[in-house]
C-alpha positions in Angstrom: -13.2 1.4 40.9 -16.6 -0.4 41.2 -17.1 -3.5 39.2 -18.9 -3.0 35.9 -21.6 -5.7 35.9 -23.6 -7.1 32.9 -26.8 -5.7 34.4 -25.3 -2.2 34.4 -24.2 -2.5 30.8 -27.7 -3.8 29.9 -29.4 -0.9 31.7 -27.3 1.7 30.0 -27.8 0.0 26.6 -31.6 0.1 27.2 -31.4 3.8 27.9 -29.2 4.8 25.0 -29.6 2.1 22.4 -25.8 2.3 22.1 -23.6 -0.8 21.3 -22.8 -3.1 24.3 -19.1 -2.5 24.2 -19.5 1.2 24.0 -21.8 1.1 27.1 -19.1 -0.9 29.0 -16.4 1.6 28.0 -18.5 4.5 29.0 -19.3 2.9 32.4 -15.6 2.2 33.0 -14.7 5.8 32.1 -17.4 7.1 34.4 -16.4 4.8 37.3 -19.7 3.1 37.3 -21.8 6.3 37.4 -24.8 5.6 35.2 -25.7 9.2 34.7 -22.2 10.2 33.8 -21.8 7.2 31.5 -25.0 8.2 29.6 -23.6 11.7 29.2 -20.4 10.3 27.8 -22.3 8.2 25.2 -24.5 11.2 24.2 -21.3 13.2 23.6 -19.6 10.3 21.7 -22.6 9.0 19.7 -25.1 11.8 20.0 -27.7 9.2 20.8 -28.0 8.8 17.1 -28.8 5.1 17.1 -32.0 5.6 19.1 -33.2 8.6 17.2 -32.4 7.0 13.8 -34.2 3.7 14.6 -37.6 4.8 13.2 -36.4 6.4 10.0 -37.1 4.7 6.7 -34.2 2.9 5.0 -34.9 2.7 1.3 -31.4 3.1 0.0 -28.6 0.7 0.4 -26.5 -1.9 -1.3 -26.7 -5.5 -2.6 -23.8 -7.7 -1.6 -22.8 -11.2 -2.7 -20.4 -13.8 -1.4 -19.8 -16.9 -3.5 -17.3 -19.6 -3.0 -17.8 -22.7 -5.2 -21.2 -24.2 -4.5 -21.9 -22.0 -1.4 -23.0 -18.4 -1.6 -25.2 -15.7 -0.4 -27.0 -12.6 -1.6 -27.8 -9.8 0.8 -29.7 -6.5 0.9 -28.6 -4.0 3.5 -30.5 -0.7 3.7 -29.7 2.9 4.8 -31.4 6.2 4.5 -29.4 8.0 1.8 -27.4 7.2 -1.3 -24.5 9.1 0.2 -24.2 6.6 3.1 -24.5 3.6 0.6 -21.1 4.7 -0.6 -19.5 4.9 2.9 -16.5 2.6 3.3 -17.6 1.5 6.8 -21.1 0.7 5.6 -19.8 -1.2 2.6 -17.3 -3.2 4.7 -20.2 -4.1 7.1 -22.4 -5.4 4.2 -19.5 -7.4 2.7 -18.8 -9.0 6.1 -22.4 -9.9 6.6 -22.7 -11.5 3.2 -19.7 -13.7 4.0 -21.1 -14.6 7.5 -24.3 -15.8 5.8 -22.4 -18.0 3.4 -20.2 -19.4 6.1 -22.7 -19.9 9.0 -26.1 -20.4 7.4 -28.2 -18.2 9.8 -31.9 -19.0 9.8 -33.0 -15.4 9.6 -31.9 -11.8 10.1 -32.2 -12.2 13.9 -29.8 -15.1 13.8 -27.4 -13.2 11.5 -27.5 -10.3 13.9 -26.3 -12.5 16.7 -23.3 -13.8 14.9 -19.8 -12.6 16.0 -18.4 -9.6 14.2 -16.0 -6.8 15.1 -15.5 -3.6 13.0 -14.5 0.0 13.5 -14.1 -0.7 17.2 -17.6 -2.1 17.6 -18.7 -5.6 18.5 -18.8 -8.3 19.5 -21.9 -9.1 17.3 -23.3 -8.1 14.0 -26.1 -6.2 15.8 -23.5 -4.3 18.0 -21.6 -3.3 14.9 -24.8 -2.1 13.1 -25.8 0.0 16.1 -22.3 1.3 16.5 -22.2 2.4 12.8 -25.5 4.1 13.2 -24.1 6.2 16.0 -20.8 6.8 14.1 -22.4 7.7 10.7 -25.6 9.2 12.1 -28.0 7.4 9.8 -30.3 4.4 10.3 -29.3 1.2 8.6 -31.0 -2.2 8.6 -30.4 -5.8 7.3 -33.4 -6.5 5.2 -33.2 -9.9 3.5 -30.8 -12.6 2.3 -30.7 -15.8 0.3 -28.2 -18.5 0.9 -27.3 -21.3 -1.5 -25.5 -24.6 -0.6 -27.3 -27.2 -2.6 -24.3 -28.6 -4.4 -24.9 -26.9 -7.8 -22.6 -24.2 -9.2 -23.3 -20.6 -8.5 -22.8 -17.5 -10.7 -23.3 -14.0 -9.3 -23.6 -10.6 -10.9 -23.7 -7.2 -9.3 -24.8 -4.2 -11.3 -23.1 -1.5 -9.3 -24.4 -1.9 -5.8 -28.1 -1.6 -6.4 -28.9 -4.8 -8.3 -27.6 -8.2 -7.5 -28.2 -11.7 -8.9 -27.2 -15.2 -8.0 -27.9 -18.1 -10.4 -27.8 -21.7 -9.4 -26.8 -23.9 -12.3 -25.1 -27.0 -13.8 -23.1 -26.6 -17.0 -21.2 -23.8 -18.8 -19.8 -21.0 -16.5 -20.0 -18.3 -19.2 -23.6 -19.1 -20.1 -24.5 -18.9 -16.4 -22.8 -15.6 -16.0 -24.6 -14.3 -19.1 -27.9 -15.4 -17.5 -27.1 -13.6 -14.3 -26.6 -10.4 -16.3 -29.8 -11.1 -18.3 -31.7 -11.4 -15.0 -30.4 -8.1 -13.8 -31.4 -6.4 -17.0 -34.8 -8.0 -17.7 -35.9 -8.8 -14.1 -37.9 -12.0 -14.7 -40.5 -12.9 -12.0 -39.8 -16.6 -12.1 -37.7 -19.3 -13.8 -40.6 -20.7 -15.9 -44.2 -19.9 -16.6 -45.4 -22.5 -14.2 -43.5 -20.8 -11.4 -44.8 -17.3 -11.8 -46.6 -16.3 -8.5 -50.3 -16.9 -8.7 -51.1 -13.4 -7.4 -49.2 -11.9 -10.3 -51.0 -14.1 -12.8 -54.4 -13.2 -11.3 -53.6 -9.5 -11.3 -52.7 -9.7 -15.0 -55.8 -11.7 -15.8 -58.0 -9.1 -14.1 -56.4 -6.3 -16.1 -56.8 -8.3 -19.3 -60.4 -9.0 -18.6 -61.2 -5.4 -18.0 -59.5 -4.4 -21.3 -61.2 -7.1 -23.3 -64.6 -6.3 -21.9 -64.3 -2.8 -23.3 -64.1 -4.3 -26.8 -67.8 -5.2 -26.8 -67.0 -8.5 -28.5 -68.9 -11.8 -27.7 -68.0 -13.5 -24.5 -66.2 -16.4 -26.1 -63.9 -14.0 -28.0 -63.3 -12.0 -24.8 -62.3 -15.2 -23.1 -59.7 -16.0 -25.8 -58.4 -12.4 -25.7 -57.9 -12.7 -21.9 -56.1 -16.0 -22.2 -53.9 -14.7 -25.0 -52.9 -11.7 -22.9 -52.1 -13.9 -19.9 -50.0 -16.3 -22.0 -48.1 -13.3 -23.4 -47.5 -11.9 -19.9 -46.2 -15.3 -18.7 -43.6 -15.4 -21.5 -42.5 -11.8 -20.8 -41.8 -12.5 -17.1 -40.5 -16.1 -17.2 -36.7 -16.3 -17.5 -36.6 -19.3 -19.8 -39.1 -17.8 -22.2 -37.6 -14.3 -22.4 -35.6 -13.3 -25.4 -32.0 -13.5 -24.4 -30.4 -10.0 -24.2 -27.3 -11.2 -26.2 -29.3 -13.1 -28.8 -27.6 -12.4 -32.2 -30.9 -12.9 -34.1 -33.0 -11.0 -31.6 -35.3 -14.0 -31.2 -33.4 -16.7 -29.3 -34.8 -17.3 -25.8 -32.8 -17.9 -22.7 -34.1 -21.5 -22.6 -32.9 -22.1 -26.2 -29.5 -20.6 -25.4 -29.1 -22.7 -22.4 -30.0 -25.9 -24.3 -27.4 -25.0 -26.9 -24.8 -24.6 -24.2 -25.9 -27.8 -22.4 -26.6 -25.8 -19.3 -29.4 -26.1 -16.8 -30.5 -23.2 -14.5 -32.1 -24.5 -11.4 -33.1 -21.2 -9.8 -32.1 -17.6 -9.3 -32.4 -14.7 -6.8 -32.8 -11.1 -7.9 -32.5 -8.3 -5.4 -33.1 -4.6 -6.2 -32.3 -2.1 -3.5 -35.4 -0.7 -1.8 -37.8 -2.7 -3.9 -41.2 -2.6 -2.3 -40.1 -0.1 0.4 -42.2 3.1 0.5 -39.8 6.0 0.4 -40.4 9.1 2.4 -41.0 12.2 0.2 -40.1 15.3 2.1 -42.3 18.4 1.6 -39.7 21.2 2.1 -42.2 24.0 2.2 -44.3 22.2 4.8 -41.2 21.5 6.9 -40.2 25.2 6.9 -43.7 26.3 7.8 -43.8 23.9 10.7 -40.5 25.2 12.0 -41.7 28.8 11.7 -44.9 27.9 13.6 -42.9 26.2 16.3 -40.6 29.2 16.7 -43.6 31.5 17.2 -45.0 29.2 19.9 -41.7 29.4 21.8 
């Protein structure tokens, strides 16, 4: 049997987009015959990884891994809600979250290069990802993550698999967990008014100005109306200024509750699956018409 070299494996991987170990196995089975190895992979994986690579991944799950003062929150995407419930996909996302917490990768590329073996695929996270694409038949991607290791305590909350929160805090554990649940429900944009992104404030100011201008009132009144609207907006999207979801009186803010519990929240991360990703909307009638037209041409 001819020796299976690294360059042969790399060449086959470039042709098929299959995981490295699968390429090596196929070449071994084919006695080094590149064409035969490619056929073996197409039979085994259906060349699904390459074909799936361009498809939109707007579904998926949020995973968390927290151990003491170290933790991570991760969003991993796939194409359909069905695959987001797949055991292999869920195991992959859980492993990746733990790898982030343990290894502190700089970005998704660094995470993808970390060692991982699952379902017979490996030896890296990227090889497992591509292997699962071939096995499951659907594109999947690691989108974003946030790691904490600053010495403060961490509280996490997952609302199903679609919403995830990590809160960095000092103080009462129960209060922090309640805040994490509050963030998942109310989705604040920032910890405090001062930290609300400038582009969000400017957008709200522009909308308020347009509404106020329609009132026909004097300029000085319009200016006050705009400022009032902006301040109201800031309170609505700032965690510490929001009315706490468990407030007995319906008025107590998160900031007031935390002060009462001698607890300080230093920051939080909120991930919602697919947030900001443009989902593909299939036009079934157009798809059928296109297939009929193609059949006529043939």
